[in-house]
C-alpha positions in Angstrom: -16.3 7.9 6.9 -20.6 7.0 7.2 -20.7 4.4 9.9 -24.3 3.2 10.1 -26.2 0.2 11.4 -26.6 -3.0 9.4 -28.1 -6.2 11.8 -25.0 -7.5 14.0 -22.2 -6.6 11.9 -21.5 -2.6 11.0 -21.1 -1.5 7.0 -18.4 1.6 6.6 -18.7 3.6 3.1 -15.6 3.9 1.2 -14.0 7.8 1.7 -13.3 7.2 -2.5 -16.1 5.5 -3.7 -18.7 5.8 -1.5 -19.6 1.9 -1.4 -20.2 0.0 1.6 -17.6 -2.5 3.0 -16.7 -4.5 6.4 -16.7 -3.4 9.7 -13.6 -6.2 9.9 -11.8 -4.0 7.6 -12.8 -0.6 9.6 -11.7 -2.3 12.7 -8.3 -3.3 10.8 -8.0 0.5 10.3 -8.4 0.4 6.2 -10.5 3.9 5.7 -11.0 2.1 1.6 -13.6 -0.5 -0.3 -11.0 -4.0 -1.0 -10.7 -2.7 -5.2 -10.1 1.1 -3.9 -7.5 0.0 -1.4 -5.7 -2.2 -4.3 -6.0 0.6 -6.4 -4.3 2.8 -4.1 -1.9 0.1 -3.7 -0.6 -0.6 -7.6 0.1 2.8 -7.3 3.3 2.7 -5.1 6.0 0.2 -6.5 9.1 -0.4 -4.3 12.1 -3.5 -4.2 13.7 -4.7 -0.7 17.2 -4.1 -2.2 20.5 -5.3 0.4 23.9 -3.5 0.9 26.3 -5.0 1.6 27.9 -5.3 4.9 25.0 -3.4 6.0 21.0 -3.5 6.7 18.1 -3.6 3.5 16.9 -0.5 2.3 13.8 0.1 0.4 14.1 1.6 -3.5 11.1 3.7 -4.9 12.9 5.3 -7.4 14.8 3.2 -10.2 17.3 6.1 -10.9 18.9 5.9 -6.7 18.3 1.9 -7.9 21.1 2.1 -10.8 23.4 4.6 -8.3 23.6 1.5 -5.6 25.1 -0.6 -7.6 28.6 -0.9 -6.9 29.5 -2.2 -10.0 27.9 0.2 -12.0 26.8 -0.2 -15.6 28.6 -1.6 -18.2 28.8 -0.5 -21.4 
């Protein structure tokens, strides 16, 4: 990660595309620019499922979601 001083602000370079992004984003722990971070976030899809008399679980595999369904798949 290349951190370069630019006046009072310090810009960092994205580790994916090497474009510059603001110091505030770097201080939040992001090492990618906004557009690369958005592309990365869209690759992972999930939903949160409430379990009966239990807690919530994140589901990333649709097959697991079908197995969790207590009523099963109707024909």
